[in-house]
BAFI-3210 file (N, C-alpha, C; in Angstrom, 3 decimals, decimal comma, padded with zeros to 6 digits):
// residues 182
n [1|2|3|4|5|6|7|8|9|10|11|12|13|14|15|16|17|18|19|20|21|22|23|24|25|26|27|28|29|30|31|32|33|34|35|36|37|38|39|40|41|42|43|44|45|46|47|48|49|50|51|52|53|54|55|56|57|58|59|60|61|62|63|64|65|66|67|68|69|70|71|72|73|74|75|76|77|78|79|80|81|82|83|84|85|86|87|88|89|90|91|92|93|94|95|96|97|98|99|100|101|102|103|104|105|106|107|108|109|110|111|112|113|114|115|116|117|118|119|120|121|122|123|124|125|126|127|128|129|130|131|132|133|134|135|136|137|138|139|140|141|142|143|144|145|146|147|148|149|150|151|152|153|154|155|156|157|158|159|160|161|162|163|164|165|166|167|168|169|170|171|172|173|174|175|176|177|178|179|180|181|182]
n.u [-035,919|-038,352|-039,964|-042,114|-044,154|-046,543|-049,552|-052,108|-055,249|-057,771|-061,293|-064,444|-066,869|-069,084|-068,381|-065,608|-064,476|-065,016|-063,278|-060,865|-060,786|-059,380|-056,777|-056,558|-057,000|-054,787|-052,656|-053,122|-052,524|-049,830|-046,857|-045,110|-046,410|-048,399|-051,537|-054,034|-057,428|-059,123|-062,260|-064,941|-067,324|-070,101|-070,130|-070,662|-073,221|-076,601|-078,579|-077,422|-077,058|-075,272|-072,753|-070,426|-070,808|-070,407|-067,665|-066,911|-067,965|-066,192|-064,106|-062,149|-059,442|-058,243|-059,798|-060,577|-062,859|-064,080|-066,106|-067,120|-069,007|-071,614|-075,203|-076,357|-075,878|-075,102|-072,990|-072,137|-072,494|-070,868|-068,356|-068,132|-068,136|-065,675|-063,976|-064,539|-063,588|-060,854|-059,944|-060,456|-058,924|-056,385|-055,947|-055,943|-053,693|-051,716|-051,860|-051,403|-049,356|-048,771|-046,865|-047,325|-050,009|-052,828|-054,799|-057,735|-058,980|-061,300|-062,965|-064,376|-063,930|-061,403|-059,685|-059,513|-057,775|-055,578|-054,729|-053,943|-051,970|-050,135|-049,348|-048,206|-046,127|-046,306|-045,989|-048,136|-049,934|-051,472|-054,219|-055,759|-055,405|-055,116|-057,289|-060,319|-063,122|-065,071|-066,553|-067,491|-067,008|-065,299|-063,198|-061,514|-060,828|-059,471|-057,234|-056,034|-055,383|-053,613|-051,466|-050,690|-049,826|-047,279|-046,572|-047,856|-050,447|-051,840|-054,470|-054,122|-051,976|-052,527|-053,648|-051,451|-049,790|-051,258|-050,854|-048,104|-047,964|-048,928|-046,770|-045,641|-043,068|-041,747|-040,676|-042,132|-044,540|-046,556|-048,016|-050,849|-052,909|-056,345|-057,212|-059,692|-060,752|-059,898]
n.v [034,418|032,272|029,661|027,878|026,568|028,292|027,116|026,937|025,472|024,799|024,766|024,296|023,038|020,650|018,011|018,076|018,915|016,726|014,837|015,964|016,252|014,660|015,111|017,848|017,892|016,370|017,984|020,306|019,429|019,210|020,620|021,793|023,199|026,039|025,943|027,079|027,214|027,849|028,796|028,673|029,211|026,991|026,266|028,500|029,180|029,495|028,412|026,069|024,591|025,633|024,503|025,119|024,955|022,270|022,134|023,830|022,271|020,173|021,169|022,617|024,792|028,152|029,193|030,829|032,810|032,962|034,610|034,467|033,581|034,181|034,581|033,080|030,302|030,583|031,165|033,866|034,816|032,983|033,623|036,225|035,585|034,260|036,411|038,115|036,432|036,294|038,877|038,967|036,776|037,568|039,630|038,116|036,473|038,462|039,155|036,722|035,341|032,677|029,605|027,312|025,960|023,930|022,094|020,362|018,225|019,168|021,359|024,458|026,551|026,236|027,616|030,183|030,101|028,878|030,610|032,935|031,849|031,002|033,466|034,682|033,037|030,784|027,502|024,920|022,226|019,490|017,483|014,431|014,634|013,754|012,116|011,120|012,718|012,577|014,701|016,814|020,095|019,859|018,142|019,681|021,708|020,229|019,317|021,775|022,756|020,767|021,319|023,735|023,092|022,157|020,015|016,789|014,733|012,093|009,573|006,951|004,586|004,541|007,112|008,610|007,945|009,139|011,837|011,998|011,509|013,907|015,434|016,144|016,153|013,130|012,998|014,784|013,639|011,909|009,137|008,909|007,335|007,190|009,776|010,365|007,966|007,387]
n.w [-000,737|-002,076|-000,384|-000,725|-003,348|-005,247|-006,242|-008,577|-008,820|-010,989|-011,092|-012,566|-012,781|-011,226|-011,948|-012,716|-010,339|-008,666|-009,748|-009,109|-006,412|-004,401|-005,134|-004,656|-001,865|-001,015|-001,894|-000,445|002,046|002,000|002,908|001,127|-000,783|-001,599|-002,082|-004,164|-004,846|-007,642|-008,265|-010,402|-013,055|-013,369|-010,718|-009,223|-009,770|-009,104|-010,669|-011,628|-009,350|-007,453|-006,672|-005,325|-002,668|-002,023|-002,155|-000,070|002,042|001,988|003,346|002,028|001,570|000,908|-001,243|-004,192|-005,687|-009,003|-010,689|-013,588|-015,421|-017,678|-018,023|-020,139|-022,435|-025,081|-027,990|-028,104|-025,460|-024,116|-025,134|-024,162|-021,445|-021,210|-021,817|-019,603|-017,593|-018,247|-017,642|-014,879|-013,887|-014,519|-012,702|-010,381|-010,830|-010,719|-008,033|-006,550|-007,794|-009,212|-009,419|-010,800|-012,766|-012,562|-014,683|-015,617|-018,014|-020,598|-021,005|-022,211|-020,433|-019,443|-021,071|-020,048|-017,807|-019,059|-021,148|-019,754|-018,055|-020,000|-021,152|-018,915|-018,563|-016,902|-015,940|-017,148|-015,892|-017,162|-016,704|-017,729|-020,482|-023,997|-024,407|-026,185|-027,584|-029,816|-032,206|-030,659|-029,207|-027,074|-027,734|-029,399|-027,615|-025,630|-027,097|-027,762|-025,202|-024,451|-026,189|-025,146|-022,651|-020,240|-018,659|-018,818|-017,733|-018,350|-018,138|-019,010|-020,761|-023,505|-023,914|-023,250|-025,379|-027,448|-026,821|-027,165|-029,927|-030,807|-030,813|-028,413|-025,989|-024,716|-022,105|-020,729|-020,223|-018,012|-016,794|-014,797|-014,048|-013,104|-011,316|-010,147|-009,315|-006,792]
ca.u [-036,215|-039,636|-039,820|-043,236|-044,684|-047,950|-050,175|-053,527|-056,034|-059,001|-062,468|-065,572|-068,103|-069,096|-067,701|-064,143|-064,092|-065,034|-062,058|-059,688|-060,976|-058,312|-055,543|-056,601|-056,806|-053,399|-051,756|-053,310|-051,899|-048,395|-046,268|-044,286|-047,264|-049,507|-052,497|-055,197|-058,453|-059,840|-063,588|-065,783|-068,292|-071,398|-070,029|-071,150|-074,537|-077,761|-079,279|-076,771|-076,922|-074,368|-071,946|-069,303|-071,129|-069,748|-066,242|-066,847|-068,208|-064,983|-063,118|-061,073|-058,979|-057,668|-060,705|-060,702|-063,992|-063,907|-067,481|-067,042|-070,041|-072,820|-076,443|-076,740|-074,831|-074,873|-071,604|-071,855|-072,346|-069,702|-067,183|-068,124|-067,734|-064,228|-063,359|-064,642|-062,687|-059,468|-059,662|-060,439|-057,820|-055,159|-055,815|-055,592|-052,283|-050,893|-051,879|-050,912|-048,154|-048,637|-045,702|-047,893|-051,465|-053,314|-056,059|-058,219|-059,998|-061,530|-064,051|-063,967|-063,510|-059,968|-058,954|-059,283|-056,533|-054,475|-054,241|-053,229|-050,752|-049,220|-048,803|-047,383|-045,081|-046,498|-046,195|-049,456|-050,001|-052,774|-054,722|-056,740|-055,165|-054,959|-058,529|-061,066|-064,562|-065,313|-067,760|-067,888|-065,989|-064,360|-062,024|-060,642|-060,325|-058,465|-056,008|-055,415|-054,790|-052,448|-050,362|-050,289|-049,347|-045,866|-046,549|-049,068|-050,753|-052,977|-054,917|-053,729|-050,871|-053,060|-053,776|-050,075|-049,337|-051,927|-050,167|-046,790|-048,199|-049,180|-045,475|-045,182|-041,890|-042,127|-040,269|-043,144|-045,768|-046,516|-049,305|-051,267|-054,151|-057,530|-057,259|-061,054|-061,117|-059,581]
ca.v [033,289|031,648|028,248|027,088|026,857|028,664|026,311|027,166|024,374|025,412|023,918|025,096|022,266|019,580|016,810|018,160|018,964|015,354|014,165|016,621|016,403|014,068|015,816|019,114|017,611|015,956|019,111|021,252|018,853|019,147|021,905|022,338|023,931|026,929|025,556|027,941|026,618|028,863|028,219|029,514|028,485|026,623|026,157|029,727|029,453|028,883|027,647|024,761|023,910|026,314|023,396|025,562|024,511|020,974|022,415|024,325|021,144|019,347|021,916|023,076|026,126|029,021|029,256|032,135|032,770|033,575|034,666|034,960|032,999|034,942|033,832|032,228|029,415|030,691|031,511|035,255|034,934|032,209|034,429|037,304|034,980|034,045|037,730|038,513|035,579|036,690|040,094|038,630|035,879|038,359|040,296|037,077|036,129|039,558|039,133|035,482|034,927|031,211|028,959|026,272|025,916|022,580|022,082|019,018|017,944|019,642|022,341|025,746|027,431|026,077|028,633|031,354|029,876|028,517|031,784|033,804|031,141|031,041|034,821|034,941|032,009|029,896|026,159|024,297|020,778|019,121|016,146|013,826|014,922|012,610|011,361|011,464|012,949|012,914|015,398|017,923|021,122|019,419|017,547|020,777|022,376|019,357|019,352|023,100|022,812|019,881|022,023|024,846|022,556|021,817|018,674|016,059|013,631|011,321|008,493|005,623|004,523|004,926|008,567|009,122|007,791|010,173|013,101|011,887|011,649|015,325|016,107|016,514|015,393|012,021|013,221|015,639|012,853|011,044|008,459|008,982|006,571|008,040|010,296|010,364|006,657|007,348]
ca.w [-001,611|-001,783|-000,037|-001,213|-004,684|-005,342|-007,276|-008,830|-009,374|-011,488|-011,214|-013,041|-012,721|-010,221|-012,444|-012,643|-008,920|-008,168|-010,212|-008,523|-004,965|-003,584|-005,487|-003,921|-000,433|-000,820|-002,063|000,644|003,237|001,754|003,277|000,044|-001,709|-001,253|-003,110|-004,280|-005,690|-008,396|-008,450|-011,256|-013,863|-012,796|-009,255|-008,607|-010,339|-008,446|-011,702|-011,764|-008,068|-006,533|-006,160|-004,478|-001,308|-001,826|-001,937|001,313|002,955|002,010|004,123|001,146|001,957|-000,131|-002,384|-004,842|-006,606|-010,312|-011,206|-014,964|-016,268|-017,973|-017,838|-021,262|-022,933|-026,528|-028,319|-027,760|-024,017|-023,696|-025,474|-023,172|-020,170|-021,265|-021,704|-018,197|-016,829|-018,517|-016,870|-013,451|-013,515|-014,613|-011,401|-009,400|-011,094|-010,218|-006,580|-005,937|-008,529|-009,214|-010,041|-011,655|-012,901|-012,835|-015,430|-015,869|-019,004|-021,958|-021,069|-022,761|-019,344|-019,222|-021,837|-019,202|-017,060|-019,946|-021,872|-018,827|-017,660|-021,133|-021,276|-017,725|-018,580|-015,753|-016,466|-017,037|-015,708|-017,743|-016,372|-018,632|-021,890|-024,881|-024,563|-027,391|-027,509|-031,210|-032,622|-029,790|-029,046|-026,041|-028,381|-029,839|-026,416|-025,014|-027,911|-027,610|-023,861|-024,499|-026,844|-024,284|-021,379|-020,079|-018,068|-019,202|-016,825|-018,857|-017,263|-019,505|-021,718|-024,818|-023,963|-023,272|-026,769|-028,228|-026,545|-027,827|-031,370|-031,071|-030,835|-027,075|-025,575|-023,834|-020,721|-020,098|-020,112|-016,836|-016,628|-013,389|-013,926|-013,028|-009,957|-009,644|-008,763|-005,355]
c.u [-037,498|-039,437|-040,893|-043,639|-046,156|-048,550|-051,652|-054,124|-057,384|-060,115|-063,663|-066,914|-067,952|-068,271|-066,181|-063,669|-064,039|-063,776|-060,804|-059,698|-059,798|-056,954|-055,459|-056,323|-055,352|-052,425|-051,912|-052,732|-050,384|-047,804|-045,390|-045,088|-048,184|-050,512|-053,721|-056,177|-059,240|-061,179|-064,451|-066,844|-069,576|-071,339|-070,686|-072,560|-075,639|-078,517|-078,731|-076,425|-075,951|-073,409|-070,688|-069,553|-070,503|-068,261|-066,043|-067,015|-066,995|-063,832|-061,883|-060,732|-058,477|-058,516|-060,765|-061,819|-063,674|-065,274|-067,553|-068,243|-071,237|-074,021|-076,738|-075,568|-074,667|-073,456|-071,240|-071,628|-071,141|-068,416|-067,035|-067,684|-066,230|-063,488|-063,387|-063,662|-061,225|-059,071|-059,530|-059,236|-056,475|-054,907|-055,389|-054,140|-051,364|-050,796|-051,148|-049,674|-047,928|-047,363|-046,142|-049,406|-051,837|-054,686|-056,461|-059,230|-060,054|-062,641|-063,521|-063,449|-062,011|-059,139|-058,638|-057,955|-055,349|-053,887|-053,424|-051,932|-049,712|-048,553|-047,910|-046,220|-045,094|-046,778|-047,579|-049,285|-051,400|-053,102|-055,753|-056,592|-055,075|-056,204|-059,270|-062,544|-064,972|-066,624|-068,217|-066,715|-064,926|-063,075|-061,024|-060,036|-059,225|-057,160|-055,287|-054,721|-053,556|-051,258|-049,849|-049,598|-047,859|-045,676|-047,894|-049,245|-051,999|-053,286|-054,480|-052,557|-051,324|-053,143|-052,399|-049,505|-049,974|-051,247|-048,801|-046,926|-048,493|-047,884|-044,959|-044,037|-042,265|-041,756|-041,265|-044,445|-045,628|-047,907|-049,652|-052,511|-055,313|-057,675|-058,661|-061,475|-060,789|-060,811]
c.v [032,591|030,153|027,382|027,515|027,234|027,921|026,662|025,887|024,962|024,380|024,786|024,359|021,149|018,372|016,925|018,285|017,547|014,587|014,720|016,645|015,882|014,661|017,115|018,877|017,210|017,117|020,125|020,725|018,751|020,531|022,524|023,225|024,905|026,711|026,448|027,296|027,753|028,244|029,174|028,685|028,180|026,382|027,353|030,096|028,730|027,985|026,229|024,130|024,528|025,307|023,826|025,137|023,153|021,161|022,935|023,189|020,230|020,016|022,289|024,512|026,888|029,014|030,685|032,017|033,549|033,605|035,245|034,581|033,930|034,005|032,818|031,368|029,492|031,239|032,933|035,421|034,135|032,979|035,581|036,778|034,761|035,374|038,245|037,725|035,943|037,912|039,758|037,773|036,592|039,069|039,299|036,636|037,208|039,560|037,921|034,894|033,403|030,733|027,873|026,433|024,482|022,691|020,652|019,047|018,802|020,673|023,692|026,695|027,353|027,117|029,860|031,213|029,637|029,732|032,679|033,140|031,193|032,414|035,200|033,943|031,150|028,507|025,600|022,790|020,360|017,673|015,715|014,289|013,629|011,787|011,846|011,641|013,471|013,654|016,528|018,884|020,716|018,842|018,625|021,506|021,543|019,401|020,692|023,206|021,910|020,596|023,201|024,355|022,207|020,411|018,026|014,876|012,908|010,144|007,105|005,734|004,944|006,448|009,228|009,031|008,852|011,525|013,107|012,073|013,094|016,134|016,535|015,596|014,348|012,268|014,122|014,884|011,841|010,448|008,418|008,154|007,546|008,544|010,269|009,047|006,526|007,741]
c.w [-001,142|-001,520|-000,668|-002,608|-004,565|-006,520|-007,351|-009,382|-009,740|-011,559|-011,599|-012,998|-011,687|-010,684|-012,342|-011,187|-008,335|-008,557|-009,536|-006,991|-004,145|-003,920|-004,689|-002,446|-000,147|-000,926|-000,931|001,963|003,106|002,006|002,196|-000,897|-000,982|-002,366|-003,041|-005,253|-006,334|-008,798|-009,270|-011,936|-013,130|-011,287|-008,568|-009,070|-009,574|-009,420|-011,835|-010,415|-007,085|-005,861|-005,416|-003,033|-001,004|-001,511|-000,511|002,306|003,057|002,762|003,279|001,515|000,727|-001,408|-002,900|-005,867|-007,880|-011,001|-012,619|-015,815|-016,427|-017,952|-018,929|-021,723|-024,448|-026,768|-027,908|-026,259|-023,505|-023,971|-024,481|-021,804|-020,128|-021,131|-020,273|-017,340|-017,027|-017,698|-015,386|-013,071|-013,639|-013,283|-010,323|-009,584|-010,535|-008,701|-006,008|-006,613|-008,515|-009,899|-011,021|-011,684|-013,255|-013,491|-015,722|-017,006|-020,233|-022,077|-021,519|-021,674|-019,076|-019,966|-020,991|-018,470|-017,995|-020,660|-020,939|-018,372|-018,773|-021,244|-020,096|-017,611|-017,318|-016,313|-016,151|-016,901|-016,148|-017,400|-017,405|-020,081|-022,685|-025,099|-025,799|-027,065|-028,881|-031,396|-031,728|-029,620|-028,017|-026,630|-028,785|-028,642|-025,785|-025,784|-027,793|-026,250|-023,805|-025,108|-026,003|-023,004|-021,425|-019,532|-018,359|-018,266|-017,299|-017,937|-017,736|-020,476|-023,123|-024,942|-023,943|-024,692|-027,662|-028,049|-027,236|-029,340|-031,769|-031,054|-029,473|-026,662|-024,520|-022,373|-019,977|-019,798|-018,968|-016,627|-015,131|-013,099|-013,819|-011,590|-009,341|-009,037|-007,301|-004,573]
res [m|k|n|n|h|n|i|f|i|f|t|s|i|r|a|d|y|g|l|q|r|w|i|i|k|g|m|q|n|n|n|e|f|n|t|y|i|i|v|g|g|t|h|l|s|e|k|y|g|n|s|i|e|e|i|f|k|d|d|i|k|n|i|i|k|l|p|f|l|n|a|s|l|n|a|s|f|l|t|s|s|i|g|n|g|l|i|q|i|t|q|i|f|n|t|y|k|p|d|f|v|v|l|l|g|d|r|y|e|l|f|i|m|a|i|v|a|l|l|y|q|v|p|i|i|h|l|y|g|g|e|n|t|t|g|v|i|d|e|q|v|r|r|a|i|t|k|m|a|h|i|h|m|p|s|t|e|l|y|a|e|n|i|s|k|m|g|e|e|d|w|r|i|h|i|v|c|a|p|g|l|n]
***
């Protein structure tokens, strides 16, 4: 019988890592979890600053690189990037067998983890759901991830209400304030 839960936390850009930093550190210091940080997207791109170096400097352990991002940001290359990521993360799921996946926010890269977690029936914990970014693709991504998630951790009561209005069960919604403020 497995004593610890394997938890994947996904980060693809400097901004979401900054919001998750203290969550990651806290979970990695908790003996109940085997926390793996799945690092992809612009973290691994020299063009965007190779911000994985910040993660290394924070002495984060159990980093798994997910180099799915193609060179261009047009729709064709983004779709190809997601396809590459799906193949790679499937292999990682098969190796590490996560019990939970933690996703933050509303970026298209989240689909990589969310789709595989959904198909593997691994519960998704979604941070910062229920927020609004009108007029950009992020809004649609956030709503899709919210519907795929099992546990919702919005930052405010208003965002919790938005999630509830989407038909999500209230017992699955837990207001956590803004973890990035720590």
